[in-house]
N, CA, C, O and the ligand as a Tripos MOL2 file, in Angstrom:
@<TRIPOS>MOLECULE
protein
  281   279    71     0     0
PROTEIN
NO_CHARGES

@<TRIPOS>ATOM
      1 N           6.3230    8.7230   12.2780 N.3       1 MET1
      2 CA          6.9800    7.4620   12.6640 C.3       1 MET1
      3 C           6.2510    6.2880   12.0220 C.2       1 MET1
      4 O           5.4920    5.6000   12.7050 O.2       1 MET1
      5 N           6.4530    6.0450   10.7580 N.am      2 PRO2
      6 CA          5.7030    4.9900   10.0580 C.3       2 PRO2
      7 C           6.2200    3.5970   10.3770 C.2       2 PRO2
      8 O           7.4280    3.3760   10.4550 O.2       2 PRO2
      9 N           5.3020    2.6630   10.5610 N.am      3 ILE3
     10 CA          5.6620    1.2570   10.7070 C.3       3 ILE3
     11 C           5.0360    0.5090    9.5340 C.2       3 ILE3
     12 O           3.8130    0.4110    9.4250 O.2       3 ILE3
     13 N           5.8780   -0.0070    8.6760 N.am      4 TYR4
     14 CA          5.3920   -0.6660    7.4740 C.3       4 TYR4
     15 C           5.2380   -2.1640    7.6880 C.2       4 TYR4
     16 O           5.9300   -2.7650    8.5090 O.2       4 TYR4
     17 N           4.3270   -2.7480    6.9430 N.am      5 GLU5
     18 CA          4.1510   -4.1940    6.9610 C.3       5 GLU5
     19 C           4.9170   -4.7960    5.7890 C.2       5 GLU5
     20 O           4.8560   -4.3100    4.6600 O.2       5 GLU5
     21 N           5.6330   -5.8620    6.0930 N.am      6 PHE6
     22 CA          6.4030   -6.5440    5.0610 C.3       6 PHE6
     23 C           5.9930   -8.0080    4.9890 C.2       6 PHE6
     24 O           5.3820   -8.5480    5.9110 O.2       6 PHE6
     25 N           6.3420   -8.6290    3.8810 N.am      7 ALA7
     26 CA          6.1520  -10.0720    3.7500 C.3       7 ALA7
     27 C           7.3860  -10.6420    3.0720 C.2       7 ALA7
     28 O           7.7990  -10.1760    2.0100 O.2       7 ALA7
     29 N           7.9690  -11.6580    3.6990 N.am      8 CYS8
     30 CA          9.1620  -12.2870    3.1430 C.3       8 CYS8
     31 C           8.7960  -13.0780    1.8880 C.2       8 CYS8
     32 O           7.8540  -13.8710    1.8920 O.2       8 CYS8
     33 N           9.5450  -12.8530    0.8300 N.am      9 GLN9
     34 CA          9.2870  -13.5740   -0.4150 C.3       9 GLN9
     35 C           9.9260  -14.9540   -0.4020 C.2       9 GLN9
     36 O           9.6880  -15.7710   -1.2920 O.2       9 GLN9
     37 N          10.7380  -15.2020    0.6150 N.am     10 ASN10
     38 CA         11.4430  -16.4830    0.7180 C.3      10 ASN10
     39 C          10.6760  -17.4980    1.5570 C.2      10 ASN10
     40 O          10.5310  -18.6570    1.1670 O.2      10 ASN10
     41 N          10.1780  -17.0460    2.7310 N.am     11 CYS11
     42 CA          9.4730  -17.9690    3.6270 C.3      11 CYS11
     43 C           8.0390  -17.5000    3.8990 C.2      11 CYS11
     44 O           7.3200  -18.1080    4.6910 O.2      11 CYS11
     45 N           7.6340  -16.4170    3.2350 N.am     12 ALA12
     46 CA          6.2490  -15.9300    3.3110 C.3      12 ALA12
     47 C           5.8570  -15.4900    4.7210 C.2      12 ALA12
     48 O           4.6790  -15.5330    5.0770 O.2      12 ALA12
     49 N           6.8240  -15.0740    5.5150 N.am     13 THR13
     50 CA          6.5300  -14.6220    6.8660 C.3      13 THR13
     51 C           6.1840  -13.1310    6.8680 C.2      13 THR13
     52 O           6.9940  -12.3040    6.4490 O.2      13 THR13
     53 N           4.9920  -12.7910    7.3370 N.am     14 PRO14
     54 CA          4.6260  -11.3800    7.4500 C.3      14 PRO14
     55 C           5.1990  -10.7780    8.7280 C.2      14 PRO14
     56 O           5.2040  -11.4260    9.7750 O.2      14 PRO14
     57 N           5.6810   -9.5430    8.6460 N.am     15 PHE15
     58 CA          6.2130   -8.8790    9.8350 C.3      15 PHE15
     59 C           6.1260   -7.3740    9.6600 C.2      15 PHE15
     60 O           5.9780   -6.8650    8.5480 O.2      15 PHE15
     61 N           6.2210   -6.6750   10.7820 N.am     16 GLU16
     62 CA          6.1730   -5.2120   10.7580 C.3      16 GLU16
     63 C           7.5320   -4.6570   11.1180 C.2      16 GLU16
     64 O           8.2530   -5.2350   11.9310 O.2      16 GLU16
     65 N           7.8820   -3.5380   10.5130 N.am     17 LYS17
     66 CA          9.1910   -2.9530   10.7420 C.3      17 LYS17
     67 C           9.0940   -1.4350   10.7410 C.2      17 LYS17
     68 O           8.4630   -0.8340    9.8710 O.2      17 LYS17
     69 N           9.7240   -0.8370   11.7230 N.am     18 PHE18
     70 CA          9.7930    0.6220   11.7690 C.3      18 PHE18
     71 C          10.8210    1.1000   10.7550 C.2      18 PHE18
     72 O          11.9850    0.7020   10.8080 O.2      18 PHE18
     73 N          10.3960    1.9470    9.8400 N.am     19 VAL19
     74 CA         11.2800    2.4190    8.7790 C.3      19 VAL19
     75 C          11.3440    3.9410    8.8060 C.2      19 VAL19
     76 O          10.3210    4.6250    8.7820 O.2      19 VAL19
     77 N          12.5530    4.4460    8.8560 N.am     20 ARG20
     78 CA         12.7340    5.8960    8.9570 C.3      20 ARG20
     79 C          12.7410    6.5590    7.5870 C.2      20 ARG20
     80 O          12.3630    7.7220    7.4510 O.2      20 ARG20
     81 N          13.1710    5.8180    6.5790 N.am     21 SER21
     82 CA         13.2690    6.4210    5.2450 C.3      21 SER21
     83 C          13.1400    5.3370    4.1750 C.2      21 SER21
     84 O          13.1370    4.1430    4.4760 O.2      21 SER21
     85 N          13.0350    5.7770    2.9260 N.am     22 PHE22
     86 CA         12.9100    4.8370    1.8220 C.3      22 PHE22
     87 C          14.1770    4.0060    1.6800 C.2      22 PHE22
     88 O          14.1180    2.8360    1.3020 O.2      22 PHE22
     89 N          15.3150    4.6060    1.9800 N.am     23 SER23
     90 CA         16.5780    3.8750    1.8800 C.3      23 SER23
     91 C          16.6350    2.7730    2.9230 C.2      23 SER23
     92 O          17.2410    1.7260    2.6970 O.2      23 SER23
     93 N          15.9990    3.0100    4.0740 N.am     24 ALA24
     94 CA         15.9680    2.0100    5.1420 C.3      24 ALA24
     95 C          15.1140    0.8190    4.7280 C.2      24 ALA24
     96 O          15.3540   -0.3010    5.1780 O.2      24 ALA24
     97 N          14.1260    1.0490    3.8810 N.am     25 VAL25
     98 CA         13.2720   -0.0350    3.4010 C.3      25 VAL25
     99 C          14.1010   -1.0650    2.6380 C.2      25 VAL25
    100 O          13.8440   -2.2670    2.7100 O.2      25 VAL25
    101 N          15.0900   -0.5760    1.9150 N.am     26 GLU26
    102 CA         15.9390   -1.4650    1.1340 C.3      26 GLU26
    103 C          16.7780   -2.3620    2.0290 C.2      26 GLU26
    104 O          17.2190   -3.4300    1.6030 O.2      26 GLU26
    105 N          17.0000   -1.9360    3.2660 N.am     27 ALA27
    106 CA         17.8590   -2.6800    4.1870 C.3      27 ALA27
    107 C          17.0740   -3.6270    5.0740 C.2      27 ALA27
    108 O          17.6530   -4.3270    5.9050 O.2      27 ALA27
    109 N          15.7440   -3.6550    4.9020 N.am     28 VAL28
    110 CA         14.9070   -4.5130    5.7420 C.3      28 VAL28
    111 C          15.1260   -5.9810    5.3680 C.2      28 VAL28
    112 O          15.1390   -6.3530    4.1940 O.2      28 VAL28
    113 N          15.2960   -6.7970    6.4080 N.am     29 LYS29
    114 CA         15.4810   -8.2330    6.1710 C.3      29 LYS29
    115 C          14.4660   -9.0310    6.9860 C.2      29 LYS29
    116 O          13.9630   -8.5610    8.0070 O.2      29 LYS29
    117 N          14.1790  -10.2240    6.5270 N.am     30 CYS30
    118 CA         13.2330  -11.1030    7.2110 C.3      30 CYS30
    119 C          13.7800  -11.5210    8.5720 C.2      30 CYS30
    120 O          14.9170  -11.9850    8.6640 O.2      30 CYS30
    121 N          12.9830  -11.3610    9.6310 N.am     31 PRO31
    122 CA         13.4330  -11.7490   10.9710 C.3      31 PRO31
    123 C          13.4890  -13.2580   11.1570 C.2      31 PRO31
    124 O          14.1050  -13.7490   12.1030 O.2      31 PRO31
    125 N          12.8510  -13.9890   10.2620 N.am     32 GLU32
    126 CA         12.8030  -15.4430   10.4010 C.3      32 GLU32
    127 C          13.9790  -16.1230    9.6950 C.2      32 GLU32
    128 O          14.6810  -16.9450   10.2850 O.2      32 GLU32
    129 N          14.1790  -15.7700    8.4320 N.am     33 CYS33
    130 CA         15.2100  -16.4640    7.6520 C.3      33 CYS33
    131 C          16.3530  -15.5330    7.2600 C.2      33 CYS33
    132 O          17.3610  -15.9840    6.7160 O.2      33 CYS33
    133 N          16.2020  -14.2300    7.5350 N.am     34 GLY34
    134 CA         17.2850  -13.2860    7.2510 C.3      34 GLY34
    135 C          17.3770  -12.8920    5.7920 C.2      34 GLY34
    136 O          18.3320  -12.2260    5.3920 O.2      34 GLY34
    137 N          16.4090  -13.2890    4.9910 N.am     35 SER35
    138 CA         16.4270  -12.9580    3.5780 C.3      35 SER35
    139 C          16.0930  -11.4870    3.3560 C.2      35 SER35
    140 O          15.2180  -10.9270    4.0170 O.2      35 SER35
    141 N          16.8000  -10.8750    2.4220 N.am     36 ALA36
    142 CA         16.5440   -9.4780    2.0930 C.3      36 ALA36
    143 C          15.4650   -9.3620    1.0210 C.2      36 ALA36
    144 O          15.0980   -8.2600    0.6100 O.2      36 ALA36
    145 N          14.9670  -10.5010    0.5770 N.am     37 ASP37
    146 CA         13.9390  -10.5080   -0.4620 C.3      37 ASP37
    147 C          12.5650  -10.3460    0.1840 C.2      37 ASP37
    148 O          11.7660  -11.2800    0.2380 O.2      37 ASP37
    149 N          12.3160   -9.1290    0.6720 N.am     38 VAL38
    150 CA         11.0410   -8.8370    1.3220 C.3      38 VAL38
    151 C          10.2880   -7.7970    0.5040 C.2      38 VAL38
    152 O          10.8840   -7.0030   -0.2230 O.2      38 VAL38
    153 N           8.9890   -7.8200    0.6380 N.am     39 GLU39
    154 CA          8.1610   -6.8920   -0.1230 C.3      39 GLU39
    155 C           7.2390   -6.1400    0.8170 C.2      39 GLU39
    156 O           6.5840   -6.7410    1.6690 O.2      39 GLU39
    157 N           7.1880   -4.8350    0.6640 N.am     40 ARG40
    158 CA          6.3280   -4.0300    1.5330 C.3      40 ARG40
    159 C           4.8700   -4.2190    1.1330 C.2      40 ARG40
    160 O           4.5160   -4.1560   -0.0440 O.2      40 ARG40
    161 N           4.0380   -4.4490    2.1360 N.am     41 GLN41
    162 CA          2.6370   -4.7420    1.8680 C.3      41 GLN41
    163 C           1.8200   -3.4620    1.7630 C.2      41 GLN41
    164 O           2.1410   -2.4430    2.3740 O.2      41 GLN41
    165 N           0.7650   -3.5430    0.9780 N.am     42 VAL42
    166 CA         -0.1450   -2.4140    0.8610 C.3      42 VAL42
    167 C          -0.9820   -2.3200    2.1300 C.2      42 VAL42
    168 O          -1.5890   -3.3060    2.5480 O.2      42 VAL42
    169 N          -1.0180   -1.1550    2.7390 N.am     43 SER43
    170 CA         -1.7210   -0.9920    4.0060 C.3      43 SER43
    171 C          -3.2260   -1.0030    3.7950 C.2      43 SER43
    172 O          -3.7170   -0.8830    2.6720 O.2      43 SER43
    173 N          -3.9480   -1.1510    4.9040 N.am     44 THR44
    174 CA         -5.4080   -1.1310    4.8420 C.3      44 THR44
    175 C          -5.9010    0.2490    4.4280 C.2      44 THR44
    176 O          -6.9850    0.3990    3.8650 O.2      44 THR44
    177 N          -5.0740    1.2540    4.7210 N.am     45 PHE45
    178 CA         -5.4200    2.6210    4.3450 C.3      45 PHE45
    179 C          -5.4820    2.7520    2.8280 C.2      45 PHE45
    180 O          -6.3670    3.4110    2.2830 O.2      45 PHE45
    181 N          -4.5240    2.1110    2.1560 N.am     46 ALA46
    182 CA         -4.4700    2.1770    0.6990 C.3      46 ALA46
    183 C          -5.6850    1.5030    0.0790 C.2      46 ALA46
    184 O          -6.2500    2.0040   -0.8930 O.2      46 ALA46
    185 N          -6.0900    0.3570    0.6440 N.am     47 SER47
    186 CA         -7.2420   -0.3620    0.1080 C.3      47 SER47
    187 C          -8.5270    0.4460    0.3230 C.2      47 SER47
    188 O          -9.4590    0.3940   -0.4790 O.2      47 SER47
    189 N          -8.5440    1.1970    1.4340 N.am     48 HIS48
    190 CA         -9.7000    2.0370    1.7190 C.3      48 HIS48
    191 C          -9.8130    3.1500    0.6810 C.2      48 HIS48
    192 O         -10.9060    3.4740    0.2170 O.2      48 HIS48
    193 N          -8.6760    3.7250    0.3270 N.am     49 VAL49
    194 CA         -8.6430    4.7950   -0.6680 C.3      49 VAL49
    195 C          -9.0750    4.2610   -2.0350 C.2      49 VAL49
    196 O          -9.7310    4.9510   -2.8150 O.2      49 VAL49
    197 N          -8.6850    3.0060   -2.3000 N.am     50 LYS50
    198 CA         -9.0380    2.3910   -3.5670 C.3      50 LYS50
    199 C         -10.5500    2.2680   -3.6960 C.2      50 LYS50
    200 O         -11.1080    2.5640   -4.7520 O.2      50 LYS50
    201 N         -11.2220    1.8310   -2.6210 N.am     51 GLY51
    202 CA        -12.6660    1.6860   -2.6470 C.3      51 GLY51
    203 C         -13.3550    3.0350   -2.7520 C.2      51 GLY51
    204 O         -14.3540    3.1940   -3.4540 O.2      51 GLY51
    205 N         -12.7820    4.0230   -2.0200 N.am     52 GLY52
    206 CA        -13.3490    5.3630   -2.0390 C.3      52 GLY52
    207 C         -13.1720    6.0150   -3.3990 C.2      52 GLY52
    208 O         -14.0070    6.8060   -3.8350 O.2      52 GLY52
    209 N         -12.0730    5.6730   -4.0640 N.am     53 SER53
    210 CA        -11.7820    6.2580   -5.3620 C.3      53 SER53
    211 C         -12.8290    5.8450   -6.3870 C.2      53 SER53
    212 O         -13.2220    6.6370   -7.2430 O.2      53 SER53
    213 N         -13.2740    4.5950   -6.2880 N.am     54 SER54
    214 CA        -14.2660    4.0800   -7.2210 C.3      54 SER54
    215 C         -15.5910    4.8270   -7.0520 C.2      54 SER54
    216 O         -16.2310    5.2160   -8.0290 O.2      54 SER54
    217 N         -15.9850    5.0170   -5.7970 N.am     55 ALA55
    218 CA        -17.2330    5.7150   -5.5110 C.3      55 ALA55
    219 C         -17.1260    7.1810   -5.9310 C.2      55 ALA55
    220 O         -18.0810    7.7810   -6.4240 O.2      55 ALA55
    221 N         -15.9360    7.7330   -5.7210 N.am     56 TYR56
    222 CA        -15.7090    9.1270   -6.0880 C.3      56 TYR56
    223 C         -15.8000    9.3050   -7.5940 C.2      56 TYR56
    224 O         -16.3110   10.3130   -8.0830 O.2      56 TYR56
    225 N         -15.2970    8.3120   -8.3280 N.am     57 ALA57
    226 CA        -15.2940    8.3850   -9.7860 C.3      57 ALA57
    227 C         -16.7240    8.3770  -10.3230 C.2      57 ALA57
    228 O         -17.0580    9.1490  -11.2220 O.2      57 ALA57
    229 N         -17.5610    7.5080   -9.7720 N.am     58 SER58
    230 CA        -18.9380    7.4160  -10.2280 C.3      58 SER58
    231 C         -19.7000    8.7030   -9.8660 C.2      58 SER58
    232 O         -20.5520    9.1770  -10.6170 O.2      58 SER58
    233 N         -19.3590    9.2500   -8.6810 N.am     59 GLY59
    234 CA        -19.9980   10.4860   -8.2430 C.3      59 GLY59
    235 C         -19.6090   11.6470   -9.1430 C.2      59 GLY59
    236 O         -20.4240   12.5190   -9.4400 O.2      59 GLY59
    237 N         -18.3550   11.6470   -9.5720 N.am     60 THR60
    238 CA        -17.8660   12.7130  -10.4440 C.3      60 THR60
    239 C         -18.5760   12.6630  -11.7930 C.2      60 THR60
    240 O         -18.8990   13.6930  -12.3840 O.2      60 THR60
    241 N         -18.8100   11.4380  -12.2650 N.am     61 THR61
    242 CA        -19.4690   11.2610  -13.5560 C.3      61 THR61
    243 C         -20.8910   11.8290  -13.5090 C.2      61 THR61
    244 O         -21.3660   12.4420  -14.4650 O.2      61 THR61
    245 N         -21.5640   11.6020  -12.3500 N.am     62 GLY62
    246 CA        -22.9200   12.0740  -12.2200 C.3      62 GLY62
    247 C         -22.9910   13.5860  -12.0960 C.2      62 GLY62
    248 O         -23.9480   14.2090  -12.5570 O.2      62 GLY62
    249 N         -21.9650   14.1830  -11.4660 N.am     63 SER63
    250 CA        -21.9930   15.6300  -11.2430 C.3      63 SER63
    251 C         -21.4490   16.4010  -12.4480 C.2      63 SER63
    252 O         -21.6020   17.6180  -12.5560 O.2      63 SER63
    253 N         -20.8080   15.6490  -13.3530 N.am     64 THR64
    254 CA        -20.2240   16.3170  -14.5140 C.3      64 THR64
    255 C         -21.2760   16.4600  -15.6260 C.2      64 THR64
    256 O         -21.1750   15.8320  -16.6790 O.2      64 THR64
    257 N         -22.2770   17.2950  -15.3670 N.am     65 CYS65
    258 CA        -23.3410   17.4920  -16.3320 C.3      65 CYS65
    259 C         -23.2640   18.8810  -16.9610 C.2      65 CYS65
    260 O         -24.2060   19.3580  -17.5940 O.2      65 CYS65
    261 N         -22.0940   19.5160  -16.7600 N.am     66 SER66
    262 CA        -21.9230   20.8770  -17.2760 C.3      66 SER66
    263 C         -21.8430   20.8870  -18.7950 C.2      66 SER66
    264 O         -22.1010   21.9060  -19.4350 O.2      66 SER66
    265 N         -21.4750   19.7250  -19.3720 N.am     67 THR67
    266 CA        -21.3560   19.6330  -20.8280 C.3      67 THR67
    267 C         -22.7360   19.6780  -21.4830 C.2      67 THR67
    268 O         -22.9360   20.3380  -22.5030 O.2      67 THR67
    269 N         -23.6880   18.9550  -20.8670 N.am     68 GLY68
    270 CA        -25.0360   18.9790  -21.4130 C.3      68 GLY68
    271 C         -25.1450   18.2620  -22.7420 C.2      68 GLY68
    272 O         -26.1230   18.4320  -23.4700 O.2      68 GLY68
    273 N         -24.1520   17.4680  -23.0550 N.am     69 GLY69
    274 CA        -24.1440   16.7520  -24.3420 C.3      69 GLY69
    275 C         -25.2530   15.7150  -24.4280 C.2      69 GLY69
    276 O         -25.8540   15.4970  -25.4800 O.2      69 GLY69
    277 N         -25.5110   15.0680  -23.2580 N.am     70 LEU70
    278 CA        -26.5320   14.0250  -23.2910 C.3      70 LEU70
    279 C         -27.8650   14.5760  -22.8590 C.2      70 LEU70
    280 O         -28.8540   13.8430  -22.8230 O.2      70 LEU70
    281 ZN         11.9070  -15.1250    5.4530 Zn       71 ZN71
@<TRIPOS>BOND
     1     1     2 1
     2     2     3 1
     3     3     4 2
     4     3     5 am
     5     5     6 1
     6     6     7 1
     7     7     8 2
     8     7     9 am
     9     9    10 1
    10    10    11 1
    11    11    12 2
    12    11    13 am
    13    13    14 1
    14    14    15 1
    15    15    16 2
    16    15    17 am
    17    17    18 1
    18    18    19 1
    19    19    20 2
    20    19    21 am
    21    21    22 1
    22    22    23 1
    23    23    24 2
    24    23    25 am
    25    25    26 1
    26    26    27 1
    27    27    28 2
    28    27    29 am
    29    29    30 1
    30    30    31 1
    31    31    32 2
    32    31    33 am
    33    33    34 1
    34    34    35 1
    35    35    36 2
    36    35    37 am
    37    37    38 1
    38    38    39 1
    39    39    40 2
    40    39    41 am
    41    41    42 1
    42    42    43 1
    43    43    44 2
    44    43    45 am
    45    45    46 1
    46    46    47 1
    47    47    48 2
    48    47    49 am
    49    49    50 1
    50    50    51 1
    51    51    52 2
    52    51    53 am
    53    53    54 1
    54    54    55 1
    55    55    56 2
    56    55    57 am
    57    57    58 1
    58    58    59 1
    59    59    60 2
    60    59    61 am
    61    61    62 1
    62    62    63 1
    63    63    64 2
    64    63    65 am
    65    65    66 1
    66    66    67 1
    67    67    68 2
    68    67    69 am
    69    69    70 1
    70    70    71 1
    71    71    72 2
    72    71    73 am
    73    73    74 1
    74    74    75 1
    75    75    76 2
    76    75    77 am
    77    77    78 1
    78    78    79 1
    79    79    80 2
    80    79    81 am
    81    81    82 1
    82    82    83 1
    83    83    84 2
    84    83    85 am
    85    85    86 1
    86    86    87 1
    87    87    88 2
    88    87    89 am
    89    89    90 1
    90    90    91 1
    91    91    92 2
    92    91    93 am
    93    93    94 1
    94    94    95 1
    95    95    96 2
    96    95    97 am
    97    97    98 1
    98    98    99 1
    99    99   100 2
   100    99   101 am
   101   101   102 1
   102   102   103 1
   103   103   104 2
   104   103   105 am
   105   105   106 1
   106   106   107 1
   107   107   108 2
   108   107   109 am
   109   109   110 1
   110   110   111 1
   111   111   112 2
   112   111   113 am
   113   113   114 1
   114   114   115 1
   115   115   116 2
   116   115   117 am
   117   117   118 1
   118   118   119 1
   119   119   120 2
   120   119   121 am
   121   121   122 1
   122   122   123 1
   123   123   124 2
   124   123   125 am
   125   125   126 1
   126   126   127 1
   127   127   128 2
   128   127   129 am
   129   129   130 1
   130   130   131 1
   131   131   132 2
   132   131   133 am
   133   133   134 1
   134   134   135 1
   135   135   136 2
   136   135   137 am
   137   137   138 1
   138   138   139 1
   139   139   140 2
   140   139   141 am
   141   141   142 1
   142   142   143 1
   143   143   144 2
   144   143   145 am
   145   145   146 1
   146   146   147 1
   147   147   148 2
   148   147   149 am
   149   149   150 1
   150   150   151 1
   151   151   152 2
   152   151   153 am
   153   153   154 1
   154   154   155 1
   155   155   156 2
   156   155   157 am
   157   157   158 1
   158   158   159 1
   159   159   160 2
   160   159   161 am
   161   161   162 1
   162   162   163 1
   163   163   164 2
   164   163   165 am
   165   165   166 1
   166   166   167 1
   167   167   168 2
   168   167   169 am
   169   169   170 1
   170   170   171 1
   171   171   172 2
   172   171   173 am
   173   173   174 1
   174   174   175 1
   175   175   176 2
   176   175   177 am
   177   177   178 1
   178   178   179 1
   179   179   180 2
   180   179   181 am
   181   181   182 1
   182   182   183 1
   183   183   184 2
   184   183   185 am
   185   185   186 1
   186   186   187 1
   187   187   188 2
   188   187   189 am
   189   189   190 1
   190   190   191 1
   191   191   192 2
   192   191   193 am
   193   193   194 1
   194   194   195 1
   195   195   196 2
   196   195   197 am
   197   197   198 1
   198   198   199 1
   199   199   200 2
   200   199   201 am
   201   201   202 1
   202   202   203 1
   203   203   204 2
   204   203   205 am
   205   205   206 1
   206   206   207 1
   207   207   208 2
   208   207   209 am
   209   209   210 1
   210   210   211 1
   211   211   212 2
   212   211   213 am
   213   213   214 1
   214   214   215 1
   215   215   216 2
   216   215   217 am
   217   217   218 1
   218   218   219 1
   219   219   220 2
   220   219   221 am
   221   221   222 1
   222   222   223 1
   223   223   224 2
   224   223   225 am
   225   225   226 1
   226   226   227 1
   227   227   228 2
   228   227   229 am
   229   229   230 1
   230   230   231 1
   231   231   232 2
   232   231   233 am
   233   233   234 1
   234   234   235 1
   235   235   236 2
   236   235   237 am
   237   237   238 1
   238   238   239 1
   239   239   240 2
   240   239   241 am
   241   241   242 1
   242   242   243 1
   243   243   244 2
   244   243   245 am
   245   245   246 1
   246   246   247 1
   247   247   248 2
   248   247   249 am
   249   249   250 1
   250   250   251 1
   251   251   252 2
   252   251   253 am
   253   253   254 1
   254   254   255 1
   255   255   256 2
   256   255   257 am
   257   257   258 1
   258   258   259 1
   259   259   260 2
   260   259   261 am
   261   261   262 1
   262   262   263 1
   263   263   264 2
   264   263   265 am
   265   265   266 1
   266   266   267 1
   267   267   268 2
   268   267   269 am
   269   269   270 1
   270   270   271 1
   271   271   272 2
   272   271   273 am
   273   273   274 1
   274   274   275 1
   275   275   276 2
   276   275   277 am
   277   277   278 1
   278   278   279 1
   279   279   280 2
@<TRIPOS>SUBSTRUCTURE
     1 MET1         2 RESIDUE 1 A MET
     2 PRO2         6 RESIDUE 1 A PRO
     3 ILE3        10 RESIDUE 1 A ILE
     4 TYR4        14 RESIDUE 1 A TYR
     5 GLU5        18 RESIDUE 1 A GLU
     6 PHE6        22 RESIDUE 1 A PHE
     7 ALA7        26 RESIDUE 1 A ALA
     8 CYS8        30 RESIDUE 1 A CYS
     9 GLN9        34 RESIDUE 1 A GLN
    10 ASN10       38 RESIDUE 1 A ASN
    11 CYS11       42 RESIDUE 1 A CYS
    12 ALA12       46 RESIDUE 1 A ALA
    13 THR13       50 RESIDUE 1 A THR
    14 PRO14       54 RESIDUE 1 A PRO
    15 PHE15       58 RESIDUE 1 A PHE
    16 GLU16       62 RESIDUE 1 A GLU
    17 LYS17       66 RESIDUE 1 A LYS
    18 PHE18       70 RESIDUE 1 A PHE
    19 VAL19       74 RESIDUE 1 A VAL
    20 ARG20       78 RESIDUE 1 A ARG
    21 SER21       82 RESIDUE 1 A SER
    22 PHE22       86 RESIDUE 1 A PHE
    23 SER23       90 RESIDUE 1 A SER
    24 ALA24       94 RESIDUE 1 A ALA
    25 VAL25       98 RESIDUE 1 A VAL
    26 GLU26      102 RESIDUE 1 A GLU
    27 ALA27      106 RESIDUE 1 A ALA
    28 VAL28      110 RESIDUE 1 A VAL
    29 LYS29      114 RESIDUE 1 A LYS
    30 CYS30      118 RESIDUE 1 A CYS
    31 PRO31      122 RESIDUE 1 A PRO
    32 GLU32      126 RESIDUE 1 A GLU
    33 CYS33      130 RESIDUE 1 A CYS
    34 GLY34      134 RESIDUE 1 A GLY
    35 SER35      138 RESIDUE 1 A SER
    36 ALA36      142 RESIDUE 1 A ALA
    37 ASP37      146 RESIDUE 1 A ASP
    38 VAL38      150 RESIDUE 1 A VAL
    39 GLU39      154 RESIDUE 1 A GLU
    40 ARG40      158 RESIDUE 1 A ARG
    41 GLN41      162 RESIDUE 1 A GLN
    42 VAL42      166 RESIDUE 1 A VAL
    43 SER43      170 RESIDUE 1 A SER
    44 THR44      174 RESIDUE 1 A THR
    45 PHE45      178 RESIDUE 1 A PHE
    46 ALA46      182 RESIDUE 1 A ALA
    47 SER47      186 RESIDUE 1 A SER
    48 HIS48      190 RESIDUE 1 A HIS
    49 VAL49      194 RESIDUE 1 A VAL
    50 LYS50      198 RESIDUE 1 A LYS
    51 GLY51      202 RESIDUE 1 A GLY
    52 GLY52      206 RESIDUE 1 A GLY
    53 SER53      210 RESIDUE 1 A SER
    54 SER54      214 RESIDUE 1 A SER
    55 ALA55      218 RESIDUE 1 A ALA
    56 TYR56      222 RESIDUE 1 A TYR
    57 ALA57      226 RESIDUE 1 A ALA
    58 SER58      230 RESIDUE 1 A SER
    59 GLY59      234 RESIDUE 1 A GLY
    60 THR60      238 RESIDUE 1 A THR
    61 THR61      242 RESIDUE 1 A THR
    62 GLY62      246 RESIDUE 1 A GLY
    63 SER63      250 RESIDUE 1 A SER
    64 THR64      254 RESIDUE 1 A THR
    65 CYS65      258 RESIDUE 1 A CYS
    66 SER66      262 RESIDUE 1 A SER
    67 THR67      266 RESIDUE 1 A THR
    68 GLY68      270 RESIDUE 1 A GLY
    69 GLY69      274 RESIDUE 1 A GLY
    70 LEU70      278 RESIDUE 1 A LEU
    71 ZN71       281 GROUP 0 **** ****
């Protein structure tokens, strides 16, 4: 049961909406001005993965010594 965060591109109002499917995302409208020009926001989970990915990449580089080239 995902609840996505949206931000209206017309009046910049952030809001949350329960979305059952990707097609339902297209039908989401701003509760303030009724504009359909809304954009789904990147969740905090995604930003967490982004930070973890960077650390993982550096860790992978350090553990990848099987080549022995250097
Ligand atoms: Zn709006």
